[in-house]
N, C-alpha and C positions, 0 to 999 in steps of 0.2 A: 457552523463546521468549516474547519479549513482542511482541504485534502491536500497532502505532500506527496507527490507521483512522479514517477519516471515512466511515463504514459507508455507501457506495454499491454498485452492483452488482458492481463489480470487487473491492471490498474484502470483499463477502460472499464471494465464491469464494476470497478469499486465508484468510479464516478457515476456511473448509471444507478449504482444502489442508493448513493447519498443524493441523486436529483429525485429519486422515485420515493423515498421514504418521506411520509407527511411529518415526520416529527422534527426533519431536519431543515434549518436554513442554510443552504449551501452560500458562504459569503465570498469564497475565494478558492481557486486551485492553484497550487505552487508546484513548478515543477523543477526537477533536477536532473543530472545526469542518471545512468543506470541500465535500465535496458535498452536506452538508446541516447544520443547526445540530449543536453537540456533544451537546446534549442527545438529540434524536432519533438520532443516529449510536450513541449508547451503548446506546439500547433496541433499535435495529435488530441491534447486535450479540450483545445478550442473546438476542435471539428467534432468532438464526441457531445460536447455540451450541446452545440448547436443542432446537432441531430436529435436531441431530445429536447429543443425549444427551449433550453437553460440559457438563453442568449444575455440574461442579466448577471451571469456569474462571471467575474472577471477572472483571468489567468495571468500569473506571474511567473518570472523566471528568477530562481534563487541561484544557487552555485552551480556552476558548469564543471568544476574539479572537486576532488577529494582534498580534506584539509591538508595533507602531506605528500600528495604525489598528482601528477596529471592523470585525467581519465582516458582511458581507451578501450573502447568497445571491444568485448570478447566474442570469439566466433559462436559461441552456445547461446549467447543473447539473440544474434540473427537467426540461429536456427529454430529456438523456440518462440520468438515472436514475430520472426518475419524482417526482411529487411527495413521495412518502413516502421517497425514496432507494433504493427496492430495486423498482424497476419497478412500482410501484403494486399489487404483490402483498401482499395480507394474510397474514401469519405469524400463527400462534397466540401470544399474549401470554405472555410469560414470568412466572411468578409470583415471581421472584427481584427482588432490589433492586440497584440500582447500588451499588457500594461507597462509603462516605462517604469513604474516604480518598482524598485528591487523587492524581490519576494521574501527575503528575510525581514527587510523593514516592514513590510506589510504584516507578516506575522507578528512581529513584538508589537507593533501599534495595536493589532486587534486583541492581543493577549491583554495588554494594559487596558485596552477599553471596554472589553467583556468580561474578562476575569473568569469567574467559576461558570459562567454562561458559554464559554468557548469549548468546543472539542476541536482538538487537531488529530488528526489520523495520518500518520506517514506510511506510505507503502512503497519507498524507494528507500535509498542511503539515508542516513541520519544526520546528514552533511547540514542540511537547512536548520535542523532544530538544534545541533550543537552550534552553530553559528548565532543562532539567535538568543541561545543560553550565554554565549560569550559576550552578546551585545548588551542584554539587559536581562539578567538571572532572575532579577526581583519581578518583572513583568511576565516572565515565563512561567514562575511559580504561581502565579494567580490562576492559570489555565485550570478549568474544571476537570479535564478528562485529556490525556494525551495517550492515544492508543498506536502501537506500531504492528506492522506486519515485518516481522524479522526474527532470526535466532533460530536455535535449536538447542534444547536442554536435554532431553531424553531420547532424541533420534539422531541419526546422523546428518550432517549438512548436505546440501545440494550442489556444490561447488567443488568442496573437498571434503573428505570423510568428517571434518568437524564444522565447517563453516557454511551457513546460510548466505544465499546471494547478496540480499540487502547490507548484510553486516559486512560481508567480504568486500564490498565496493569501498567503504571507509570504515574500518575499523577503529580508527582514532576517533572518528565524530561519535560511532556508536558507545565507545568506552567512556567519551567525555559525558553523553546524555546518561547513560546507566549510572554513573558514579556522581551526577549532579546533585543527588537528594530531592529530585523533581519527581512528581508520581508518575509511573510509566505503566501502562498494561502491555505485556509482552504477547502478541498472537504469531507465534513461530509454527515451524514445520512439525512440531508436536502435535498441534492440533490441525493445521491446514492440510496436511497430506492425507487426513480422514475424512475431508470434505469435498467430494466429488462431484463433478458433472458430466454427463453422457450427451451422446446424440439425439437421446429420446427426450431431453430436455430442450435441447436446441431446435428439434423438430416442433416443438410446442411454440417456440419464437416464429418460426416461418410459418405456422399456421393461423397466424394473427394476421396475415396478409398486408402488413405493415413494412415500409421500407428499413425504419428502425429495427424490426424484429428480423428481417432478413439481413441486413448487413451485420448486426450483432452475431448472428448464426454463423454467418460466414466468417467471422473474425474468430469466433470461439472455436468451430470445428478445425481450423486451422491448428489451433492450439491442442484440441484433442488429438488430431491425427499425430502430432509431435509427442504427446504423452504416449500413445500407443506404441511408438517407435522406441522412446527412451526409458520409459517406466511402464511397460506392458503389464506387471503385475498389480497395478493400482486399478486398472479398469475404468478409467476416465482422467479429466484434468483436474488439477488441485484448484479450489476456489481461494488462493491465498489471500489476494488484497482485499475482495469484497467480503472475506470473512472479518477481516479487521474492522471494516464499516459497521458489519453487522452487531460485532462484539461492542464496538463504541457506544451504539445505540442501547443495545440490550444484553448487558454483561451475563446475564443468566444463560446464554447460550454456551459458555464455558464454564469449568471449573478451574480454578487459579490455586496457586501456593504463593506464599509470600515470601520474596528472597531480596538479598543484594547482589545484584548481577555484575559482573565485569566483562571485558571483553580483552583476549589475548592479542597485544599488538605486535609482538616479538616475530620478525619474520623467520617462523620455523614451522614444523608440521602441525602446531596448534595455532597458528594464525588465524585470527577473526573467530575464535571460539567463544560461544556464549556460556559462561560458567558462574556457579556463586563465588561471590568474592571473599576468599578466606579472610581477608583482613577485617571485614565487617561481619564475620560470623556471630559473633556476641553482640553485635549492635542490636538493641531493642527495637529501633527504627529500621524499618524495611520499606523501600520505595518503589518496588517492582514487583507487579502481579504478574507471574507466569502462568499462561494457558497451558493446562496439561490434559484437559478432556474437553470433549465437545458434543454436544446434542445434534449430532450432524442430520437427524432426520427432521429436527423442528427447524432447525436453521434452513435447510435445502426447500421446506415447504413454504417459509416466509420468504426467503429469496426469489422463489419462482414467482410467487404472487406478487411481489415488488415488480419484478420486470415484466410479467405479462401485462400489468395495469399500466407500467410506463409505456410499453409500445401501443396499447390502445388509445392512450391519451394523446399519441403522435399523430393519429389518424386525422 
């Protein structure tokens, strides 16, 4: 598995999930802009990996900016994820260096090398995937599983009434990915808003009496507190990014519908909307599986087991 992240709080949980699951060999983490700048996202990823003793997993930097404009961090990202991207919790600084190889080049080479055995999970903007498709579409078509956290088909967006954050960061890249004929599983707000974590669960992490458990509880409790302020109706924080990792491993966590998806790139009220592509409505081939329902109880049970086992392993 390769994780493509913009390491905020839920990306940190996605990294932990991938490290924890025994089915996964995590061969690299690739960072981009989004919740925070690409450089800081990469260092957050290194520090999270090292906290879980995954010091053999390299970290790469991909794109620093969207395909068609310059990245600028928005205030809501600092509010939700903290100034440093991980709830303003200080982790031990890794002694490792970020890889000098460009992250997009790494993704393309891995796609060509591992083919159907490779899973890519993107939990930030789709810029790195779009860039990889532009660089070598044939190699990217070999990948066995590309699962993204992004989009909103049946529910409103979370940055505008129609736009989900990862798509809104680079709609041009997302549209290029969705319309490329490469098979994608879209784990969007339709299911992630139903998959919630509370301080009851993070207390169990603290109860492990491990530094990793305490630190992750501190990070996620920050997130839960923000959700209590912004989305009090939910009753917890959404497990956006770790759900995408879970679905990539076990697709039976969700129910999907097959669609051809496009993203609106015009700068109007519908900017960055994910919606069915009317030009391909009659195309017998569909390339996107859109998650529309989730077995949230079973997922949370597996999620908690993975995390508790991981924390115990760091003792």
